[in-house]
C-alpha positions as CSV (number, residue, x, y, z in Angstrom):
1,M,20.1,121.5,35.1
2,E,20.3,118.9,32.4
3,N,17.7,118.5,29.7
4,K,16.4,115.3,31.1
5,D,15.8,117.0,34.5
6,I,14.0,119.9,32.8
7,E,11.8,117.6,30.7
8,A,10.8,115.6,33.8
9,L,9.2,118.7,35.3
10,S,5.5,119.3,34.9
11,T,4.5,122.4,32.9
12,Q,3.5,124.3,36.1
13,E,6.7,123.3,37.8
14,L,8.6,124.4,34.8
15,I,6.9,127.8,34.7
16,D,7.7,128.3,38.4
17,K,11.3,127.3,38.0
18,I,11.7,129.7,35.1
19,K,10.4,132.5,37.3
20,E,12.8,131.6,40.1
21,E,15.8,131.3,37.8
22,K,15.0,134.6,36.0
23,A,14.8,136.4,39.4
24,G,18.0,134.8,40.5
25,L,19.7,135.7,37.3
26,N,18.5,139.3,37.5
27,K,19.8,139.6,41.1
28,M,23.1,138.1,40.2
29,T,23.5,140.4,37.2
30,L,22.8,143.5,39.3
31,N,25.2,142.3,42.0
32,H,27.9,141.7,39.4
33,A,27.4,145.3,38.1
34,I,28.0,146.7,41.6
35,S,30.9,144.4,42.7
36,P,32.3,141.5,40.5
37,V,31.0,138.1,41.2
38,E,33.6,135.5,42.2
39,R,32.7,133.2,39.3
40,P,31.1,135.2,36.4
41,S,30.6,132.0,34.5
42,T,27.7,131.2,36.8
43,I,25.8,134.1,35.2
44,R,26.3,132.4,31.8
45,V,25.3,129.0,33.1
46,N,22.1,130.4,34.6
47,R,21.2,132.3,31.5
48,R,21.6,129.1,29.4
49,N,19.5,127.1,31.9
50,V,16.7,129.6,31.5
51,A,16.9,129.4,27.8
52,R,16.8,125.6,28.0
53,M,13.7,125.7,30.1
54,L,12.0,128.2,27.8
55,T,12.8,126.0,24.9
56,V,11.2,123.0,26.5
57,L,8.1,125.1,27.5
58,N,7.8,126.4,23.9
59,K,8.0,122.8,22.5
60,R,5.2,121.7,24.9
61,N,3.0,124.7,23.9
62,K,3.5,123.9,20.2
63,A,2.8,120.2,20.7
64,S,-0.4,120.9,22.6
65,K,-1.9,123.0,19.7
């Protein structure tokens, strides 16, 4: 996801998306530990997407205070 897509989400949608992405990342990481994933770079991309979403969420929380 790009930053403009992330910022377009509402706060509740963003929280739900973070939960989905974290669950998917966790599953992918565990699967990679058992048998290598075809494209391990997808793990890095997903981890960075979660970080981007958390950054946007934290900015919104600080702005609302």
